[in-house]
C-alpha positions in Angstrom: -8.5 -8.7 -0.3 -10.7 -7.7 -3.2 -9.9 -7.4 -6.5 -11.9 -4.3 -7.7 -11.0 -1.1 -8.7 -10.4 1.1 -5.4 -12.4 3.8 -7.0 -15.7 3.1 -8.8 -18.0 4.9 -11.1 -21.7 4.0 -11.8 -24.6 5.3 -13.7 -27.9 6.0 -12.8 -29.8 2.7 -12.6 -26.4 0.7 -11.9 -27.0 -1.7 -9.1 -23.9 -1.6 -6.8 -24.2 -4.1 -4.1 -27.3 -7.0 -4.4 -28.7 -8.1 -1.0 -27.2 -11.5 -0.3 -24.1 -11.3 -2.0 -20.8 -11.8 0.3 -19.7 -8.5 0.9 -16.1 -7.7 0.5 -15.7 -4.0 0.9 -17.5 -0.9 2.2 -17.6 2.5 -0.2 -17.5 6.3 0.7 -19.8 8.3 -1.7 -18.1 10.9 -2.9 -20.3 12.2 -5.7 -24.1 11.0 -6.5 -27.0 9.3 -4.7 -28.1 6.2 -4.0 -31.1 4.3 -2.4 -31.2 1.2 -0.4 -33.6 -1.4 -1.3 -34.8 -5.0 1.1 -36.5 -7.6 -0.7 -38.7 -9.4 1.7 -39.0 -13.2 2.0 -42.2 -12.8 -0.3 -39.6 -11.1 -3.4 -41.3 -7.5 -2.5 -39.1 -4.9 -2.5 -39.0 -1.9 -0.2 -36.9 1.5 -0.5 -35.9 2.0 3.0 -33.5 4.6 2.4 -31.3 6.8 0.2 -27.8 8.2 0.6 -25.6 10.7 -0.9 -21.9 12.3 -1.0 -20.0 12.0 2.5 -22.0 8.6 3.3 -20.9 5.1 4.0 -22.4 2.1 2.1 -21.9 -1.6 2.9 -20.0 -0.8 6.1 -21.4 -3.8 8.0 -19.1 -6.2 5.7 -16.1 -4.8 7.5 -16.8 -6.5 10.9 -17.9 -10.1 9.8 -18.8 -11.9 7.2 -22.2 -12.2 7.0 -24.0 -11.5 3.3 -25.5 -8.0 2.3 -28.2 -7.1 3.8 -29.4 -4.9 1.0 -29.3 -4.2 -2.5 -28.0 -0.7 -3.3 -29.1 1.4 -6.5 -27.1 4.1 -8.0 -30.5 6.9 -8.7 -27.7 9.2 -9.5 -24.1 9.2 -11.7 -22.4 7.7 -8.8 -18.3 8.3 -7.6 -17.3 5.5 -4.7 -14.2 5.5 -2.9 -13.2 1.6 -1.5 -12.6 0.7 1.8 -10.9 -3.0 1.8 -11.7 -5.5 4.4 -7.9 -5.8 5.1 -7.4 -2.0 5.4 -10.0 -1.7 7.9 -8.9 -4.6 9.5 -5.4 -3.7 9.9 -6.4 -0.3 11.3 -8.8 -1.6 13.7 -6.2 -3.9 14.7 -3.8 -1.0 15.8 -6.5 0.8 17.7 -6.5 0.8 21.4 -8.1 -2.4 22.3 -11.1 -0.5 24.1 -12.0 1.4 21.1 -11.4 -1.8 19.4 -14.0 -3.5 21.4 -16.6 -0.2 21.2 -16.4 -0.1 17.0 -16.8 -3.9 17.1 -19.8 -4.1 19.6 -21.7 -1.1 18.0 -21.8 -2.3 15.0 -22.7 -5.8 15.7 -25.3 -4.3 17.7 -26.3 -2.1 14.4 -26.7 -4.8 12.3 -29.0 -6.8 15.3 -31.1 -3.8 15.6 -31.5 -3.2 11.6 -32.6 -7.0 11.5 -34.9 -6.8 14.4 -36.4 -3.8 13.3 -37.0 -5.1 9.6 -38.4 -8.1 11.2 -41.2 -5.9 13.3 -41.8 -3.5 10.7 -40.5 -0.8 12.6 -40.1 2.5 11.1 -37.1 4.2 12.1 -36.5 8.0 12.1 -32.5 8.5 12.3 -31.2 11.0 10.3 -29.6 10.1 7.1 -26.2 8.8 7.5 -24.1 11.4 5.7 -25.1 13.8 8.1 -23.5 12.0 11.2 -20.6 10.1 9.1 -18.1 12.6 8.1 -19.5 16.1 9.5 -15.6 16.4 10.9 -12.4 17.5 9.7 -10.8 14.4 11.3 -13.3 12.5 9.5 -12.5 14.4 6.3 -8.7 13.3 6.7 -9.8 9.8 7.3 -11.6 10.1 3.5 -8.6 11.8 2.1 -6.0 9.5 3.9 -7.8 6.4 2.3 -7.6 8.4 -1.2 -4.0 8.8 -1.2 -3.4 5.4 -0.2 -6.0 4.0 -3.1 -4.4 6.2 -5.5 -0.5 5.2 -4.5 -1.5 1.6 -4.6 -2.4 2.7 -8.5 0.8 5.0 -8.8 3.0 2.2 -8.0 1.5 -0.2 -10.2 1.4 2.0 -12.9 5.7 2.9 -12.7 4.7 6.5 -11.8 6.5 6.2 -8.5 10.1 7.3 -8.5 13.1 7.0 -6.5 15.6 10.1 -6.5 19.2 9.6 -4.7 21.2 11.9 -2.7 24.7 12.0 -2.4 26.6 11.2 0.8 29.7 12.9 1.3 32.9 11.8 3.2 33.8 14.8 5.2 37.7 14.1 5.2 38.3 13.5 1.6 35.3 15.4 0.0 34.3 12.4 -1.9 30.9 10.5 -2.6 30.2 7.6 -0.3 27.1 6.5 -1.3 23.5 7.5 -1.4 19.8 7.3 0.0 17.6 6.5 -1.8 14.0 8.9 -1.5 10.6 8.2 -3.1 8.8 10.4 -5.0 5.5 11.0 -6.4 4.3 13.1 -9.3 0.3 12.6 -9.0 -1.5 13.3 -12.3 -3.8 15.7 -11.1 -2.5 16.5 -7.9 1.4 16.8 -8.9 3.7 16.6 -6.1 2.9 14.5 -3.3 5.3 15.1 -0.2 6.6 11.5 0.8 6.0 13.3 4.5 2.5 13.0 3.2 2.2 10.0 1.6 4.6 7.3 3.5 2.8 7.4 6.7 -0.2 6.8 5.0 0.8 3.8 3.1 2.6 2.5 6.4 -1.0 2.5 7.8 -2.6 0.7 5.4 0.2 -2.2 4.5 1.2 -1.0 1.4 4.6 0.1 2.5 5.7 -3.5 2.5 5.0 -3.7 -1.1 6.4 -0.3 -2.2 9.5 -1.0 0.0 10.5 -4.5 -1.8 10.1 -2.6 -4.5 12.0 0.4 -3.6 15.0 -1.5 -2.7 14.7 -3.8 -5.6 15.0 -0.7 -8.0 17.3 0.8 -5.9 20.1 -2.1 -5.6 19.7 -2.3 -9.5 20.3 1.7 -10.1 23.3 0.9 -7.7 25.2 -1.5 -9.7 23.9 0.7 -13.3 25.7 3.9 -11.7 28.9 1.7 -10.6 28.8 0.3 -14.0 28.6 3.7 -15.6 31.6 5.8 -13.6 33.9 3.3 -13.0 33.7 2.4 -9.3 33.8 -1.3 -8.0 31.3 -1.8 -4.8 33.3 1.3 -3.1 29.6 3.2 -3.0 26.6 2.0 -0.8 22.9 2.6 -1.1 21.1 3.6 2.0 17.1 2.7 2.1 14.5 3.1 4.3 12.4 0.6 6.0 9.5 0.7 8.5 8.3 -1.2 11.5 5.3 -2.8 9.1 8.4 -4.1 6.4 9.6 -5.8 9.8 6.5 -7.6 10.2 6.6 -8.9 6.9 7.3 -12.6 7.3 9.6 -12.9 3.8 11.9 -9.6 4.8 15.3 -10.9 5.2 14.6 -13.5 1.9 13.9 -10.8 0.4 16.7 -8.5 1.1 19.0 -11.4 0.1 17.3 -12.3 -3.0 17.3 -8.7 -4.2 21.0 -8.6 -3.2 22.1 -11.4 -5.4 20.2 -10.3 -8.5 21.4 -7.1 -8.5 25.1 -8.4 -8.2 25.8 -5.7 -5.1 27.4 -6.8 -2.1 25.6 -6.9 1.2 28.8 -4.5 2.3 27.1 -1.5 0.1 23.5 -2.1 1.5 22.7 0.1 4.8 19.4 -0.3 6.1 17.5 2.8 7.5 15.1 2.3 10.2 13.4 4.9 12.9 13.5 4.9 16.6 10.1 3.8 15.9 11.0 0.3 14.1 12.7 -0.2 17.3 9.9 0.4 20.0 7.3 -1.1 18.2 9.4 -4.4 17.0 12.1 -4.5 19.4 12.7 -8.4 19.7 11.8 -9.5 16.1 13.8 -5.8 14.7 17.0 -7.4 16.9 16.8 -11.0 15.2 16.2 -9.8 11.6 19.0 -6.6 12.0 21.4 -9.3 13.8 21.2 -11.3 10.4 21.3 -8.5 8.0 24.6 -7.2 9.9 26.1 -10.8 10.2 25.8 -10.6 6.1 27.8 -7.8 5.9 25.1 -5.0 6.4 24.7 -1.6 8.0 22.4 -0.5 10.0 21.3 3.2 10.6 19.0 5.0 13.3 17.7 7.5 11.2 16.5 11.2 12.4 18.8 10.0 15.8 17.5 12.0 18.6 13.7 13.3 17.6 12.2 10.2 18.8 12.4 8.1 22.2 16.5 8.0 22.0 17.9 5.4 24.5 21.4 4.2 25.2 19.9 0.6 25.6 18.9 0.6 21.8 22.5 1.3 21.1 23.4 -1.9 23.1 20.6 -3.9 22.4 20.6 -3.2 18.5 23.7 -4.1 16.2 23.5 -0.5 14.9 26.7 0.9 13.7 25.7 4.4 11.9 23.4 7.3 13.6 22.2 10.1 11.3 21.7 13.3 13.0 18.5 14.8 12.3 18.2 17.8 10.0 16.5 19.9 12.6 19.0 19.9 14.7 21.8 21.4 12.0 19.7 23.6 10.6 19.6 25.3 14.9 23.1 24.3 15.8 24.1 27.9 15.1 20.7 29.6 16.6 20.9 27.7 19.5 23.4 26.8 22.6 21.7 24.2 23.2 21.5 22.6 20.5 25.0 22.8 19.1 25.9 20.7 22.8 23.4 18.1 21.9 25.0 17.3 18.0 28.8 17.7 19.7 27.2 14.8 22.0 25.7 12.9 19.3 29.1 12.5 17.7 31.2 12.3 20.6 29.1 9.4 21.8 28.8 7.5 18.0 32.8 7.8 17.9 33.2 6.3 21.2 31.3 3.4 20.1 33.1 3.3 17.2 29.6 3.8 15.1 29.6 6.1 11.8 28.1 9.9 12.1 25.9 11.2 9.3 25.3 14.9 9.3 21.6 14.8 7.2 20.3 18.3 6.0 23.8 19.9 5.8 22.6 23.2 3.8 25.9 25.8 4.2 29.8 25.4 4.1 29.7 26.7 7.6 27.5 23.5 8.9 30.0 21.4 7.0 32.8 22.5 8.3 32.0 22.9 12.0 30.6 19.3 11.7 33.6 17.9 10.4 35.6 19.6 13.5 33.2 18.0 15.7 34.2 14.4 14.3 31.2 13.7 12.1 32.4 12.1 9.4 29.9 11.9 7.0 27.2 14.5 5.8 24.2 15.1 3.1 22.1 18.0 2.2 22.0 20.8 -0.6 25.3 22.5 0.5 26.6 19.2 -1.5 23.5 17.7 -3.6 20.1 17.3 -3.5 17.8 14.2 -4.2 17.8 13.4 -8.0 16.9 11.0 -10.5 19.1 8.3 -11.2 20.6 10.1 -14.7 21.4 12.6 -13.0 23.3 11.4 -10.3 25.3 9.3 -12.6 26.3 12.3 -13.8 27.6 13.9 -10.9 28.9 10.6 -9.6 31.1 10.7 -12.8 32.3 14.3 -12.6 32.4 14.7 -9.1 35.6 16.8 -7.8 36.5 16.3 -4.2 35.0 18.7 -1.9 37.3 20.9 0.1 36.9 21.2 3.7 
């Protein structure tokens, strides 16, 4: 992967890339203007075109390891956004096979066309690249995704990503049983960025692996600190979310074990939260990994149960011991009779399989009481407590009084 900064600023006259150099990345011109210069064998230089805001430069490096075919010089102050070869390859690998093959063929033929045209001295009458490259909403969204991904990488390095912890409550006893760790990002310019926005982006670009390792270690350390300050002794648990990309990481289990050892929490205090997407995309790998974690004493939770491709076969094939009912069902169960029946069915199913049931997004006393009557053991939501920083959640645990339902 390139070691260059994800966003580059160039002054007028700066050389952005040299013909013949190895190409590690492509760049989107966010602002400014560049000229493309080709040097002929006789060392003469010819300006063959210009590119402005919205254009992509250096794109050939994404499909092969050939050297740069041209020199690119800033003729105005420029701001560039990097697309690394690794990022492009990861997205291409996950694309439809026909789409992947087509993109590779088009890019290779484009390079070949440029080379042959240069040899024959043909004049090109194609429209400026920026006109055809970024003219649609989908492509603009793609650029924004790259920008957010790059910003997140920098934010993680700078310590700008934090964790908030939402208490999980025992419905029968009214006491705090544990927490779910949730990532929070306050961007220095954009402000709060929702996890619903940045999590899918860092899953796509692979940053989720680094982010998950950080989140798991930090949440385990926080759990130990909370226990030490509140007098709990291995009675609380921490739920941490993992993606299908995490399960593709070769050192996933090793990292889990080493972090538990380093933080001095017990395996039974750790709950790994996964979605049905993980089970669909990595079925065999996920099963083997989860079984190792279960044998070590960790809990395995299916998050947002019922919102994806729920199948009873999941509950048989994978070592799952907790089902989390998605908040959308809790929100609708008093408004929609069929949703109420679905919630009843999930709770009944879980109890029959000796699983723990957690209701997410409980916001009212009425919801909490109904869930308790139906046999739901655990719940989290704004009725009990919102996600909060470690300091606040430590104070909450220290002063908690049992909730009477």
